[in-house]
N, C-alpha and C positions, 0 to 999 in steps of 0.2 A: 478446462476453462481457466483454472487458476492453480497455482502451486502454493500450498500453505506456508512453507517455510524453506529458507535457504540460509546457509551459514555465512555467506560472504557475497553480498550483492553490490556493494559499493566500496571500491578500493580506497577511497579517501576516508572511509569510516569503518575500519575493520573491527572496531569496538562494539558495533551494533549488531544485535541478533535477537530474535529471528526476523526474517524478512517475508513480506508478502510480495511476490514478483509476478510479472507477466499477466497483469490484469488488463483486459481489453474487451470492450463491448462493441461489436460491429455496428456501424451506422444504422443499418436497417432494423436493429433491435433497440436503439436508443429511444428514450421517452416511453418505454413500456415496463418500467420498474425492474428491468433485468439487473441493473447495477445495485439497486436496493436489495433485491433478493440475494444477490451474490455477496454483498457485505454482511447480511444477516447470517448467511451460511458460513462465511469466514469466521465471524465472531463465535458462532456455535461450535465449529470444529476446533478453533483455537482453545476454547474453554474445555472441550472434551480432551484435548491433548495436554491440558494442564499448563498452558501458557498464560502469562499475566499481561503480556503486551506483544504487539507486532509493530514493525516499521515498514514504511514504503517511501519511495521518492518518485516524484512526478513533476511534470511541467504544469499540470492543471492546478488552478487556484479556485477554491470555492466548491469543488466537487466532493472531495473526501470529508470536508468539514460537516457536510450534511449527514454523514454516517458516523459521527463521533470521533473522527481522527483529529488530532491536534497538531497544528503546525509547530515544528521544532526549530528549524533553521534552514537557510539556503545552503546547498552542498555542491561541491564540484563533482561532475560526473565524467565518465569516459566517452561521452557522446560528442562528436564534432558539431552536430547541429543543435545541441542543447547542453552546453558545458556547465550551466548552473541550473539546478532544479530545486524543488521544495521537498524537504524531509518531513514526514509525518509519523506520529506514534498513535497507536490505538491501545487504550487500556481495556483489557478484556474484562467483561462484566458477566 
């Protein structure tokens, strides 16, 4: 369902690591706290792995903020359909 960390997920920001990538909740499971549980699990696993922060980028605005992610900046992506997305950082607690 998710991959905890990847070393290079965004060509325009090779200085950022580690990444949370490939997060997706199918429509039929939305509104059932699946994303909330997923974000709790991400934080717990990152803490166990000794990480102090994680990064992700997305076109979604307002979703990840609910789970403690902080907006950093807009970034250029490799996607033709979404060339500018939002970069977020999660400080692991």
